[in-house]
C-alpha positions in Angstrom: 285.6 -59.1 -118.8 287.6 -58.5 -121.9 290.9 -59.7 -123.4 293.4 -57.7 -125.5 296.1 -59.4 -127.6 299.1 -57.2 -128.5 301.8 -58.0 -131.0 305.2 -57.2 -129.4 308.3 -56.1 -131.2 311.7 -57.6 -130.6 312.7 -54.8 -128.1 309.5 -55.4 -126.0 310.1 -59.1 -126.0 313.7 -58.7 -124.9 312.7 -56.3 -122.1 309.9 -58.5 -120.8 311.9 -61.7 -121.0 314.8 -60.4 -118.9 315.1 -62.3 -115.6 313.0 -61.0 -112.7 314.6 -61.0 -109.3 312.7 -60.6 -106.0 309.2 -61.3 -104.8 307.4 -57.9 -105.0 304.1 -57.2 -106.6 305.7 -55.6 -109.7 308.0 -58.6 -110.1 304.9 -60.9 -109.9 303.3 -58.8 -112.7 306.3 -59.2 -114.9 306.3 -62.9 -114.3 302.7 -63.1 -115.2 303.3 -61.2 -118.4 306.2 -63.4 -119.3 303.9 -66.4 -119.0 301.5 -64.8 -121.4 303.9 -64.3 -124.3 303.1 -66.6 -127.1 305.5 -68.2 -129.6 304.5 -65.6 -132.2 305.4 -62.7 -129.9 302.0 -61.8 -128.7 300.9 -61.1 -125.2 297.3 -61.6 -124.0 296.2 -59.1 -121.5 293.1 -59.6 -119.4 291.2 -56.7 -117.8 292.8 -57.7 -114.5 296.3 -57.5 -115.9 295.6 -54.1 -117.6 294.3 -52.8 -114.3 297.4 -54.0 -112.5 299.7 -52.3 -115.1 297.7 -49.1 -114.7 298.0 -49.2 -110.9 301.7 -49.8 -110.9 302.4 -47.1 -113.5 300.2 -44.6 -111.6 301.6 -45.4 -108.2 305.2 -45.7 -109.0 305.9 -43.8 -112.2 308.9 -44.7 -114.4 311.8 -46.7 -113.1 313.8 -49.8 -113.8 311.0 -52.4 -113.9 308.4 -50.0 -115.2 310.5 -49.3 -118.3 309.8 -52.9 -119.3 306.2 -52.1 -119.9 306.7 -49.1 -122.2 305.7 -50.9 -125.4 302.6 -52.4 -123.8 301.6 -49.1 -122.4 302.0 -47.4 -125.8 299.7 -50.0 -127.4 297.1 -49.6 -124.6 297.3 -45.8 -125.0 296.7 -46.1 -128.7 293.7 -48.4 -128.0 292.3 -46.0 -125.5 292.6 -43.1 -127.9 290.9 -45.1 -130.6 288.0 -46.0 -128.3 287.7 -42.6 -126.7 285.2 -41.2 -129.3 283.0 -44.2 -128.7 283.0 -43.7 -125.0 282.1 -40.0 -125.5 279.2 -41.0 -127.8 281.0 -39.9 -131.0 281.5 -41.7 -134.3 
């Protein structure tokens, strides 16, 4: 298992810290993410949380709650593009 720590900007912090209403799976994910935000505006993502984010984005696309994850998704996309050459056996 791996852990990724991402520095979040003020817009991402504001979006993630908005109140979450309801009891659905996506609301639970947002609450979990809120609990992972450190005092220095970093969020720690475990492999399990990253997989949950990917499932929700893939299954439900963009919408109200999904928009709160945009910054995290951009950072994960950058990480994936950076690691892609390694996975393909490149430099």
